[in-house]
N, CA, C, O and CB atoms as a CASP TS submission, in Angstrom:
PFRMAT TS
TARGET T0000
AUTHOR 0000-0000-0000
METHOD Language model
MODEL 1
PARENT N/A
ATOM      1  N   UNK     1       0.850  -1.094   0.050  1.00  0.00           N
ATOM      2  CA  UNK     1       0.013  -0.044  -0.122  1.00  0.00           C
ATOM      3  C   UNK     1       0.871   1.131  -0.189  1.00  0.00           C
ATOM      4  O   UNK     1       1.985   1.096   0.333  1.00  0.00           O
ATOM      5  CB  UNK     1      -1.002   0.036   0.914  1.00  0.00           C
ATOM      6  N   UNK     2       0.429   2.200  -0.809  1.00  0.00           N
ATOM      7  CA  UNK     2       1.290   3.437  -0.923  1.00  0.00           C
ATOM      8  C   UNK     2       1.327   4.250   0.305  1.00  0.00           C
ATOM      9  O   UNK     2       0.421   4.095   1.123  1.00  0.00           O
ATOM     10  CB  UNK     2       0.819   4.317  -2.032  1.00  0.00           C
ATOM     11  N   UNK     3       2.327   5.150   0.543  1.00  0.00           N
ATOM     12  CA  UNK     3       2.124   5.973   1.715  1.00  0.00           C
ATOM     13  C   UNK     3       1.491   7.325   1.383  1.00  0.00           C
ATOM     14  O   UNK     3       1.675   7.956   0.342  1.00  0.00           O
ATOM     15  CB  UNK     3       3.432   6.182   2.417  1.00  0.00           C
ATOM     16  N   UNK     4       0.846   7.620   2.246  1.00  0.00           N
ATOM     17  CA  UNK     4      -0.006   9.222   1.986  1.00  0.00           C
ATOM     18  C   UNK     4       1.083  10.212   1.969  1.00  0.00           C
ATOM     19  O   UNK     4       1.926  10.332   2.858  1.00  0.00           O
ATOM     20  CB  UNK     4      -1.212   9.771   3.357  1.00  0.00           C
ATOM     21  N   UNK     5       1.001  10.957   0.825  1.00  0.00           N
ATOM     22  CA  UNK     5       1.872  12.188   0.792  1.00  0.00           C
ATOM     23  C   UNK     5       1.317  13.464   1.658  1.00  0.00           C
ATOM     24  O   UNK     5       0.692  14.375   1.113  1.00  0.00           O
ATOM     25  CB  UNK     5       2.022  12.626  -0.743  1.00  0.00           C
ATOM     26  N   UNK     6       1.592  13.440   2.994  1.00  0.00           N
ATOM     27  CA  UNK     6       0.896  14.708   3.593  1.00  0.00           C
ATOM     28  C   UNK     6       1.540  16.055   3.269  1.00  0.00           C
ATOM     29  O   UNK     6       0.903  17.056   3.598  1.00  0.00           O
ATOM     30  CB  UNK     6       0.863  14.605   5.131  1.00  0.00           C
ATOM     31  N   UNK     7       2.706  16.209   2.674  1.00  0.00           N
ATOM     32  CA  UNK     7       3.133  17.418   2.465  1.00  0.00           C
ATOM     33  C   UNK     7       2.393  17.862   1.079  1.00  0.00           C
ATOM     34  O   UNK     7       2.354  19.072   0.857  1.00  0.00           O
ATOM     35  CB  UNK     7       4.700  17.430   2.463  1.00  0.00           C
ATOM     36  N   UNK     8       1.935  17.174   0.344  1.00  0.00           N
ATOM     37  CA  UNK     8       1.287  17.465  -0.851  1.00  0.00           C
ATOM     38  C   UNK     8       0.007  17.960  -0.491  1.00  0.00           C
ATOM     39  O   UNK     8      -0.399  18.918  -1.150  1.00  0.00           O
ATOM     40  CB  UNK     8       1.206  16.334  -1.754  1.00  0.00           C
ATOM     41  N   UNK     9      -0.779  17.477   0.491  1.00  0.00           N
ATOM     42  CA  UNK     9      -2.013  17.750   0.975  1.00  0.00           C
ATOM     43  C   UNK     9      -1.946  19.087   1.571  1.00  0.00           C
ATOM     44  O   UNK     9      -2.748  19.982   1.303  1.00  0.00           O
ATOM     45  CB  UNK     9      -2.467  16.736   1.901  1.00  0.00           C
ATOM     46  N   UNK    10      -0.832  19.209   2.496  1.00  0.00           N
ATOM     47  CA  UNK    10      -0.769  20.319   3.269  1.00  0.00           C
ATOM     48  C   UNK    10      -0.424  21.547   2.269  1.00  0.00           C
ATOM     49  O   UNK    10      -0.863  22.652   2.589  1.00  0.00           O
ATOM     50  CB  UNK    10       0.281  20.094   4.428  1.00  0.00           C
ATOM     51  N   UNK    11       0.298  21.431   1.132  1.00  0.00           N
ATOM     52  CA  UNK    11       0.452  22.547   0.066  1.00  0.00           C
ATOM     53  C   UNK    11      -0.861  22.832  -0.436  1.00  0.00           C
ATOM     54  O   UNK    11      -1.223  24.003  -0.548  1.00  0.00           O
ATOM     55  CB  UNK    11       1.399  22.167  -1.147  1.00  0.00           C
ATOM     56  N   UNK    12      -1.648  21.827  -0.767  1.00  0.00           N
ATOM     57  CA  UNK    12      -2.937  22.188  -1.381  1.00  0.00           C
ATOM     58  C   UNK    12      -3.708  22.810  -0.680  1.00  0.00           C
ATOM     59  O   UNK    12      -4.289  23.763  -1.198  1.00  0.00           O
ATOM     60  CB  UNK    12      -3.624  21.255  -1.805  1.00  0.00           C
ATOM     61  N   UNK    13      -3.971  22.474   0.746  1.00  0.00           N
ATOM     62  CA  UNK    13      -4.676  23.355   1.643  1.00  0.00           C
ATOM     63  C   UNK    13      -4.018  24.673   1.731  1.00  0.00           C
ATOM     64  O   UNK    13      -4.777  25.642   1.707  1.00  0.00           O
ATOM     65  CB  UNK    13      -4.787  22.762   2.985  1.00  0.00           C
ATOM     66  N   UNK    14      -2.807  24.886   1.824  1.00  0.00           N
ATOM     67  CA  UNK    14      -2.117  26.256   1.898  1.00  0.00           C
ATOM     68  C   UNK    14      -2.614  27.149   0.783  1.00  0.00           C
ATOM     69  O   UNK    14      -2.969  28.317   0.945  1.00  0.00           O
ATOM     70  CB  UNK    14      -0.527  26.124   1.787  1.00  0.00           C
ATOM     71  N   UNK    15      -2.607  26.412  -0.501  1.00  0.00           N
ATOM     72  CA  UNK    15      -2.883  27.073  -1.794  1.00  0.00           C
ATOM     73  C   UNK    15      -4.297  27.580  -1.815  1.00  0.00           C
ATOM     74  O   UNK    15      -4.671  28.628  -2.341  1.00  0.00           O
ATOM     75  CB  UNK    15      -2.649  26.114  -2.980  1.00  0.00           C
ATOM     76  N   UNK    16      -5.033  26.702  -1.178  1.00  0.00           N
ATOM     77  CA  UNK    16      -6.635  27.027  -1.114  1.00  0.00           C
ATOM     78  C   UNK    16      -6.822  28.259  -0.205  1.00  0.00           C
ATOM     79  O   UNK    16      -7.513  29.210  -0.571  1.00  0.00           O
ATOM     80  CB  UNK    16      -7.570  25.702  -0.454  1.00  0.00           C
ATOM     81  N   UNK    17      -6.219  28.228   0.941  1.00  0.00           N
ATOM     82  CA  UNK    17      -6.490  29.140   1.902  1.00  0.00           C
ATOM     83  C   UNK    17      -5.881  30.339   1.375  1.00  0.00           C
ATOM     84  O   UNK    17      -6.537  31.353   1.612  1.00  0.00           O
ATOM     85  CB  UNK    17      -6.021  28.752   3.245  1.00  0.00           C
ATOM     86  N   UNK    18      -4.828  30.504   0.737  1.00  0.00           N
ATOM     87  CA  UNK    18      -4.063  31.880   0.215  1.00  0.00           C
ATOM     88  C   UNK    18      -5.151  32.433  -0.892  1.00  0.00           C
ATOM     89  O   UNK    18      -5.461  33.622  -0.971  1.00  0.00           O
ATOM     90  CB  UNK    18      -2.321  31.538  -0.601  1.00  0.00           C
ATOM     91  N   UNK    19      -5.673  31.413  -1.721  1.00  0.00           N
ATOM     92  CA  UNK    19      -6.594  31.742  -2.779  1.00  0.00           C
ATOM     93  C   UNK    19      -7.847  32.602  -2.197  1.00  0.00           C
ATOM     94  O   UNK    19      -8.255  33.648  -2.701  1.00  0.00           O
ATOM     95  CB  UNK    19      -7.081  30.380  -3.472  1.00  0.00           C
ATOM     96  N   UNK    20      -8.387  31.959  -1.029  1.00  0.00           N
ATOM     97  CA  UNK    20      -9.541  32.466  -0.396  1.00  0.00           C
ATOM     98  C   UNK    20      -9.047  33.900   0.032  1.00  0.00           C
ATOM     99  O   UNK    20      -9.712  34.869  -0.336  1.00  0.00           O
ATOM    100  CB  UNK    20     -10.061  31.510   0.843  1.00  0.00           C
ATOM    101  N   UNK    21      -7.900  34.083   0.800  1.00  0.00           N
ATOM    102  CA  UNK    21      -7.502  35.295   1.349  1.00  0.00           C
ATOM    103  C   UNK    21      -7.392  36.482   0.366  1.00  0.00           C
ATOM    104  O   UNK    21      -7.733  37.643   0.597  1.00  0.00           O
ATOM    105  CB  UNK    21      -6.261  35.078   1.996  1.00  0.00           C
ATOM    106  N   UNK    22      -6.792  35.928  -0.909  1.00  0.00           N
ATOM    107  CA  UNK    22      -6.695  36.929  -1.996  1.00  0.00           C
ATOM    108  C   UNK    22      -7.968  37.384  -2.410  1.00  0.00           C
ATOM    109  O   UNK    22      -8.188  38.576  -2.625  1.00  0.00           O
ATOM    110  CB  UNK    22      -5.998  36.423  -3.158  1.00  0.00           C
ATOM    111  N   UNK    23      -8.883  36.423  -2.543  1.00  0.00           N
ATOM    112  CA  UNK    23     -10.281  36.637  -3.124  1.00  0.00           C
ATOM    113  C   UNK    23     -10.945  37.669  -2.208  1.00  0.00           C
ATOM    114  O   UNK    23     -11.611  38.587  -2.686  1.00  0.00           O
ATOM    115  CB  UNK    23     -11.180  35.230  -3.192  1.00  0.00           C
ATOM    116  N   UNK    24     -10.755  37.512  -0.829  1.00  0.00           N
ATOM    117  CA  UNK    24     -11.410  38.291   0.147  1.00  0.00           C
ATOM    118  C   UNK    24     -10.751  39.719   0.107  1.00  0.00           C
ATOM    119  O   UNK    24     -11.481  40.707   0.192  1.00  0.00           O
ATOM    120  CB  UNK    24     -11.308  37.603   1.568  1.00  0.00           C
ATOM    121  N   UNK    25      -9.438  39.847  -0.017  1.00  0.00           N
ATOM    122  CA  UNK    25      -8.892  41.101  -0.086  1.00  0.00           C
ATOM    123  C   UNK    25      -9.309  41.883  -1.255  1.00  0.00           C
ATOM    124  O   UNK    25      -9.472  43.096  -1.116  1.00  0.00           O
ATOM    125  CB  UNK    25      -7.533  41.000  -0.046  1.00  0.00           C
ATOM    126  N   UNK    26      -9.505  41.304  -2.429  1.00  0.00           N
ATOM    127  CA  UNK    26      -9.799  41.766  -3.536  1.00  0.00           C
ATOM    128  C   UNK    26     -11.250  42.371  -3.540  1.00  0.00           C
ATOM    129  O   UNK    26     -11.559  43.417  -4.111  1.00  0.00           O
ATOM    130  CB  UNK    26      -9.571  40.766  -4.450  1.00  0.00           C
ATOM    131  N   UNK    27     -12.123  41.536  -2.794  1.00  0.00           N
ATOM    132  CA  UNK    27     -13.538  41.964  -2.702  1.00  0.00           C
ATOM    133  C   UNK    27     -13.532  43.228  -1.748  1.00  0.00           C
ATOM    134  O   UNK    27     -14.392  44.093  -1.912  1.00  0.00           O
ATOM    135  CB  UNK    27     -14.514  40.737  -2.121  1.00  0.00           C
ATOM    136  N   UNK    28     -12.586  43.347  -0.763  1.00  0.00           N
ATOM    137  CA  UNK    28     -12.748  44.246   0.212  1.00  0.00           C
ATOM    138  C   UNK    28     -12.194  45.530  -0.444  1.00  0.00           C
ATOM    139  O   UNK    28     -12.759  46.612  -0.289  1.00  0.00           O
ATOM    140  CB  UNK    28     -12.067  43.810   1.532  1.00  0.00           C
ATOM    141  N   UNK    29     -11.119  45.386  -1.149  1.00  0.00           N
ATOM    142  CA  UNK    29     -10.561  46.523  -2.018  1.00  0.00           C
ATOM    143  C   UNK    29     -11.620  47.088  -2.909  1.00  0.00           C
ATOM    144  O   UNK    29     -11.774  48.309  -2.958  1.00  0.00           O
ATOM    145  CB  UNK    29      -9.367  46.036  -2.915  1.00  0.00           C
ATOM    146  N   UNK    30     -12.325  46.313  -3.585  1.00  0.00           N
ATOM    147  CA  UNK    30     -13.229  46.660  -4.607  1.00  0.00           C
ATOM    148  C   UNK    30     -14.514  47.505  -3.689  1.00  0.00           C
ATOM    149  O   UNK    30     -15.032  48.545  -4.094  1.00  0.00           O
ATOM    150  CB  UNK    30     -13.737  45.151  -5.497  1.00  0.00           C
ATOM    151  N   UNK    31     -14.808  46.953  -2.653  1.00  0.00           N
ATOM    152  CA  UNK    31     -15.983  47.631  -1.919  1.00  0.00           C
ATOM    153  C   UNK    31     -15.409  49.096  -1.331  1.00  0.00           C
ATOM    154  O   UNK    31     -16.107  50.109  -1.369  1.00  0.00           O
ATOM    155  CB  UNK    31     -16.566  46.575  -0.592  1.00  0.00           C
ATOM    156  N   UNK    32     -14.140  49.079  -0.819  1.00  0.00           N
ATOM    157  CA  UNK    32     -13.654  50.171  -0.430  1.00  0.00           C
ATOM    158  C   UNK    32     -13.674  51.307  -1.395  1.00  0.00           C
ATOM    159  O   UNK    32     -14.134  52.397  -1.056  1.00  0.00           O
ATOM    160  CB  UNK    32     -12.496  49.908  -0.022  1.00  0.00           C
ATOM    161  N   UNK    33     -13.143  51.067  -2.702  1.00  0.00           N
ATOM    162  CA  UNK    33     -13.072  51.862  -3.742  1.00  0.00           C
ATOM    163  C   UNK    33     -14.451  52.309  -4.208  1.00  0.00           C
ATOM    164  O   UNK    33     -14.639  53.496  -4.476  1.00  0.00           O
ATOM    165  CB  UNK    33     -12.340  51.216  -4.738  1.00  0.00           C
ATOM    166  N   UNK    34     -15.356  51.468  -4.308  1.00  0.00           N
ATOM    167  CA  UNK    34     -16.661  51.865  -4.772  1.00  0.00           C
ATOM    168  C   UNK    34     -17.475  52.893  -3.694  1.00  0.00           C
ATOM    169  O   UNK    34     -18.213  53.814  -4.043  1.00  0.00           O
ATOM    170  CB  UNK    34     -17.491  50.494  -5.026  1.00  0.00           C
ATOM    171  N   UNK    35     -17.205  52.565  -2.506  1.00  0.00           N
ATOM    172  CA  UNK    35     -17.989  53.412  -1.541  1.00  0.00           C
ATOM    173  C   UNK    35     -17.104  54.554  -0.997  1.00  0.00           C
ATOM    174  O   UNK    35     -17.483  55.246  -0.052  1.00  0.00           O
ATOM    175  CB  UNK    35     -18.540  52.530  -0.326  1.00  0.00           C
ATOM    176  N   UNK    36     -15.922  54.738  -1.609  1.00  0.00           N
ATOM    177  CA  UNK    36     -15.078  55.866  -1.205  1.00  0.00           C
ATOM    178  C   UNK    36     -15.908  57.297  -1.473  1.00  0.00           C
ATOM    179  O   UNK    36     -16.443  57.683  -2.512  1.00  0.00           O
ATOM    180  CB  UNK    36     -13.636  55.796  -2.079  1.00  0.00           C
ATOM    181  N   UNK    37     -15.829  57.894  -0.266  1.00  0.00           N
ATOM    182  CA  UNK    37     -16.522  59.181  -0.516  1.00  0.00           C
ATOM    183  C   UNK    37     -15.832  60.107  -1.505  1.00  0.00           C
ATOM    184  O   UNK    37     -14.630  60.368  -1.549  1.00  0.00           O
ATOM    185  CB  UNK    37     -16.682  59.912   0.767  1.00  0.00           C
ATOM    186  N   UNK    38     -16.660  60.489  -2.173  1.00  0.00           N
ATOM    187  CA  UNK    38     -16.069  61.692  -3.353  1.00  0.00           C
ATOM    188  C   UNK    38     -15.426  62.849  -2.642  1.00  0.00           C
ATOM    189  O   UNK    38     -15.837  63.346  -1.594  1.00  0.00           O
ATOM    190  CB  UNK    38     -17.374  62.436  -4.356  1.00  0.00           C
ATOM    191  N   UNK    39     -14.482  63.182  -3.257  1.00  0.00           N
ATOM    192  CA  UNK    39     -13.572  64.508  -2.721  1.00  0.00           C
ATOM    193  C   UNK    39     -14.408  65.742  -3.322  1.00  0.00           C
ATOM    194  O   UNK    39     -14.237  66.147  -4.472  1.00  0.00           O
ATOM    195  CB  UNK    39     -11.753  64.536  -3.391  1.00  0.00           C
ATOM    196  N   UNK    40     -15.226  66.232  -2.523  1.00  0.00           N
ATOM    197  CA  UNK    40     -16.028  67.392  -2.980  1.00  0.00           C
ATOM    198  C   UNK    40     -15.268  68.755  -3.101  1.00  0.00           C
ATOM    199  O   UNK    40     -15.805  69.703  -3.674  1.00  0.00           O
ATOM    200  CB  UNK    40     -17.175  67.574  -2.022  1.00  0.00           C
ATOM    201  N   UNK    41     -13.971  68.851  -2.542  1.00  0.00           N
ATOM    202  CA  UNK    41     -13.226  69.978  -2.576  1.00  0.00           C
ATOM    203  C   UNK    41     -12.764  70.237  -3.933  1.00  0.00           C
ATOM    204  O   UNK    41     -12.239  69.315  -4.557  1.00  0.00           O
ATOM    205  CB  UNK    41     -12.166  69.899  -1.671  1.00  0.00           C
ATOM    206  N   UNK    42     -12.914  71.520  -4.522  1.00  0.00           N
ATOM    207  CA  UNK    42     -12.305  71.675  -5.728  1.00  0.00           C
ATOM    208  C   UNK    42     -10.665  71.571  -5.814  1.00  0.00           C
ATOM    209  O   UNK    42      -9.914  71.973  -4.925  1.00  0.00           O
ATOM    210  CB  UNK    42     -12.766  72.942  -6.181  1.00  0.00           C
ATOM    211  N   UNK    43     -10.295  71.032  -6.900  1.00  0.00           N
ATOM    212  CA  UNK    43      -8.824  70.660  -7.019  1.00  0.00           C
ATOM    213  C   UNK    43      -8.216  72.170  -7.573  1.00  0.00           C
ATOM    214  O   UNK    43      -8.532  72.689  -8.644  1.00  0.00           O
ATOM    215  CB  UNK    43      -8.542  69.198  -8.214  1.00  0.00           C
ATOM    216  N   UNK    44      -7.458  72.622  -6.771  1.00  0.00           N
ATOM    217  CA  UNK    44      -6.769  73.950  -7.338  1.00  0.00           C
ATOM    218  C   UNK    44      -6.094  73.720  -8.647  1.00  0.00           C
ATOM    219  O   UNK    44      -6.113  74.695  -9.399  1.00  0.00           O
ATOM    220  CB  UNK    44      -5.655  74.528  -6.337  1.00  0.00           C
ATOM    221  N   UNK    45      -5.567  72.767  -9.036  1.00  0.00           N
ATOM    222  CA  UNK    45      -4.897  72.503 -10.307  1.00  0.00           C
ATOM    223  C   UNK    45      -5.880  72.604 -11.444  1.00  0.00           C
ATOM    224  O   UNK    45      -5.526  73.003 -12.553  1.00  0.00           O
ATOM    225  CB  UNK    45      -4.235  71.125 -10.303  1.00  0.00           C
ATOM    226  N   UNK    46      -7.105  72.248 -11.169  1.00  0.00           N
ATOM    227  CA  UNK    46      -8.008  72.250 -12.392  1.00  0.00           C
ATOM    228  C   UNK    46      -8.576  73.603 -12.490  1.00  0.00           C
ATOM    229  O   UNK    46      -9.139  73.866 -13.552  1.00  0.00           O
ATOM    230  CB  UNK    46      -9.178  71.167 -12.322  1.00  0.00           C
ATOM    231  N   UNK    47      -8.537  74.444 -11.646  1.00  0.00           N
ATOM    232  CA  UNK    47      -9.072  75.889 -11.761  1.00  0.00           C
ATOM    233  C   UNK    47      -8.167  76.790 -12.315  1.00  0.00           C
ATOM    234  O   UNK    47      -8.641  77.852 -12.719  1.00  0.00           O
ATOM    235  CB  UNK    47      -9.461  76.457 -10.485  1.00  0.00           C
ATOM    236  N   UNK    48      -6.924  76.596 -12.427  1.00  0.00           N
ATOM    237  CA  UNK    48      -6.012  77.556 -12.992  1.00  0.00           C
ATOM    238  C   UNK    48      -6.116  77.584 -14.550  1.00  0.00           C
ATOM    239  O   UNK    48      -6.231  76.584 -15.259  1.00  0.00           O
ATOM    240  CB  UNK    48      -4.575  77.223 -12.544  1.00  0.00           C
ATOM    241  N   UNK    49      -6.054  78.974 -15.007  1.00  0.00           N
ATOM    242  CA  UNK    49      -6.205  79.219 -16.401  1.00  0.00           C
ATOM    243  C   UNK    49      -4.986  79.318 -17.113  1.00  0.00           C
ATOM    244  O   UNK    49      -4.995  79.529 -18.326  1.00  0.00           O
ATOM    245  CB  UNK    49      -6.927  80.358 -16.625  1.00  0.00           C
TER
END
């Protein structure tokens, strides 16, 4: 009977966990940027003639 390759299983779990974390961070970043309050102050560089 073949031995179980625990290091392979561990690596797969780590990759899955990292993938989930990356997806969660991307979702948070997208949410933060979409709900970012607009800067209502006029930009001085735009008003220069």
